[in-house]
N, C-alpha and C positions, 0 to 999 in steps of 0.2 A: 402516435403510439407513446405510451408512458416509458420514461427511462428505466432501463433494467440493467443493474450491475449485480452480478452474483460472484462471490468469492468463496471458494471451497478448497478443502484438502481432499484430493482424490484418494481412492482406496489404496493406490500405490504410493502415497505420500507426497505427490506433487501438488504444489499450490497452483490453482487455476483461477483466472479472472475471466468471466464471461460477460460480454458487453453487447447490447444491441446498439444500433446507430445513435439513438437518443440518449443512451447511457454513456456511450463512448465520448461524445462531445464534451459534456461537463467534466468527465474524468480527465481527459486530456487537458482541458482548460485549467483545472486545478493543478495538474502536474506542471504545466508550463508557467504557472504563476508562482511556483516555489522559488524562494530567494533567501538571502540572509535575513531579511526583515519579515518575510512571510514564509516561515520555515516548516510548517506542517498543515495538514488538513485531516478531517475526521470522516469516517464512513460508518454507517450503522443502519440497522433495520428500523422500521417505524416505531417499534416498541423498545429500542435501545437508543442510547444517546447518539445523535449524529447532527452535524451542522451542514456540511457541504454536499456529501454524496449519500443518497439513500441506497441501502443494499437490499436485495431480494432475499427472502427466506426460503424460496423454493429451489431445491437442488435439481440440477440437470440429470444427475444419476442418483438413484436411491441409496447407494452405499457411500456417497460422499458426505463429508462433514462440512456443513455450512458455517461460515464465519459470520457472526452477527455484529461485529464491531471491529474496526481497524483504524490505524493511524498511519499516515505516510509522513515520514520525517526527512527533510532535506538537510544534509550535513556536508559542509565543505571539508576539504582535507585539513585546512587550518583548524577548524573546530575539532575534528577527530584527533588530530595530533595533540591538541591541548587536553581534551577530556577522555578520549577513548583510543590511545595510541596502539593498544593491542589489536585493533581491527586491521592494521596494516600487516600483521604477521611478521615472522622472523626474516623473510626475504627483504622487506622494507628496511629493517634495521641494518642489514648488510649493505644495502645501496647507499644509505646515508653516511656510512663510515668511510 
């Protein structure tokens, strides 16, 4: 069977990732390979830019919005503290004081 990975926004606003077994294995492999040196991977449909994971253009539900391109980024706390400290929120600032 051909790998099938579908990413969509459901009509209720939820992000959904649908995977068949052949699509799950390379998706998990890419996730597990993320590190400080290998910090992102791309997903896209055959007519969009993609390198690592090909996405399906066919929705499971007709009212869902299909995403045709995505990027997964691995960020350590060290990286985020330096470049995006706001992602820790005000609770984190209180903890560090």
